Structure formats: C-alpha cells, structure tokens
C-alpha positions in Angstrom: 113.5 90.0 124.0 111.0 91.8 121.8 108.4 89.9 119.7 109.4 89.2 116.2 106.9 87.9 113.7 109.6 86.8 111.5 110.6 84.1 113.9 107.3 83.2 115.4 104.6 82.9 112.7 106.1 80.4 110.2 107.7 78.3 113.0 104.6 78.5 115.4 101.7 78.1 113.0 100.9 75.3 110.7 99.9 76.0 107.0 96.1 76.3 107.4 96.5 78.4 110.6 98.7 80.9 108.5 96.0 80.9 105.7 93.4 81.8 108.4 95.8 84.6 109.7 96.3 85.8 106.2 92.6 86.1 105.7 92.4 88.0 108.9 95.2 90.3 107.9 93.6 90.9 104.4 90.4 91.9 106.1 92.2 94.2 108.5 94.3 95.9 105.5 91.5 96.4 103.3 88.7 97.4 105.8 90.9 99.6 108.1 88.2 101.3 109.7 86.6 98.1 111.1 87.3 97.9 114.7 85.9 94.4 114.9 86.3 91.5 112.5 83.6 88.8 112.8 84.5 85.1 112.4 81.9 84.9 109.6 84.0 87.3 107.7 87.2 85.5 108.3 85.6 82.1 107.1 84.2 83.8 103.9 87.5 85.4 103.2 89.2 82.2 103.8 87.1 80.3 101.4 87.5 82.9 98.7 91.3 82.9 99.3 91.5 79.1 98.9 89.4 79.0 95.8 91.4 81.7 94.2 94.7 80.3 95.1 93.8 76.8 94.4 94.2 75.0 97.8 92.1 72.6 99.6 89.8 74.1 102.3 89.4 72.7 105.6 85.8 72.7 107.3 84.5 75.6 109.3 85.2 74.1 112.7 88.7 74.0 112.0 88.8 77.9 111.1 87.5 78.6 114.5 90.0 76.0 116.1 92.8 78.0 114.1 91.5 81.3 115.3 91.6 80.0 119.0 95.1 78.8 118.7 96.1 82.1 116.9 94.6 83.9 119.9 96.5 81.6 122.4 99.6 82.4 120.5 98.8 86.3 121.2 98.5 87.2 117.6 94.9 88.2 117.9 92.4 88.9 120.6 89.3 86.6 120.1 86.0 87.4 122.0 83.3 84.8 122.7 84.6 82.8 119.6 82.7 85.2 117.2 84.8 88.2 116.7 88.4 89.5 116.6 88.7 92.8 118.7 92.5 93.3 118.3 95.4 92.5 116.2 98.7 92.3 118.1 101.2 93.2 115.5 103.8 94.7 117.9 105.8 97.3 116.1 105.2 95.7 112.7 102.6 96.7 110.0 100.0 94.2 108.4 102.1 94.3 105.4 105.0 93.1 107.3 103.2 90.3 108.8 101.9 89.4 105.1 105.6 89.3 103.9 106.5 87.0 106.6 103.7 84.5 105.6 104.7 84.8 101.9 108.5 84.1 102.7 107.5 80.3 103.3 107.9 78.2 100.2 104.5 76.6 100.9 103.0 80.0 100.3 104.3 80.5 96.6 100.8 80.1 95.1 99.7 83.0 97.3 102.0 85.4 95.7 100.7 84.3 92.2 97.2 85.2 93.2 95.9 88.6 92.5 96.6 91.3 95.1 93.1 91.3 96.3 92.5 87.6 96.6 90.6 86.8 99.7 88.8 90.1 99.9 85.2 89.8 100.1 83.1 92.6 98.6 
C-alpha cells in the first residue's frame, strides 16, 4: 500500500509535532533552493509561527524530540540531530502536506494567520 500523508500525519503526530512539521514545510516551500534545513532555523520558524498564531510554545528540547520522532516516522531525514537533509513527501507536494495538517480542527488558528506566518527573514 503506498504512503498516504492524508492518513498518516494527523493520526500519527500529536499537535506540537505537526506544528514543528509545518515549520519545516514552510521553510522548504519558501526557501526551495536550500538543500539542508538546520534545526536552529526550524526552532526560530516554530517560535515565530507560534507567536503569530497565538499558541503556546514548547521548549527547545521538545522541538528536537519532535524532529527525531518525525524522522523515525519517515517524513524527514535528520542528520546528527542538527540538520534535515531530505523531506520524504512521496508523490505529494509541500502544499499537499500543509493542506493535510490544516484539515484538522486544531489547526483552525493557523488558517487565519497570514500566508507567510512562520517564515523567518
């Protein structure tokens, strides 16, 4: 059976892990030429996204823990706990993955944030 993010993401990942994944996806979408996404960028992006969307943040160690679990699930490839070297999107786009996360009612506040929320400059 082929991988289907519509079935996997919202059922497999708890709320803050999906926020972390959403942060990774936003970096990947807005910085398409980046081959590597550093954990510090994910953390900064996560903080900005939480602030702009009005949700409580978890501490930095939980972000790394979330990334390790997202890696274990096979959605990303995390190297040495400092960088993401690959997104495993299957045959889906980044936008498809974002839509999956936004389908969950817990993420209603993210739909109301500006389209570039969470993007570091």
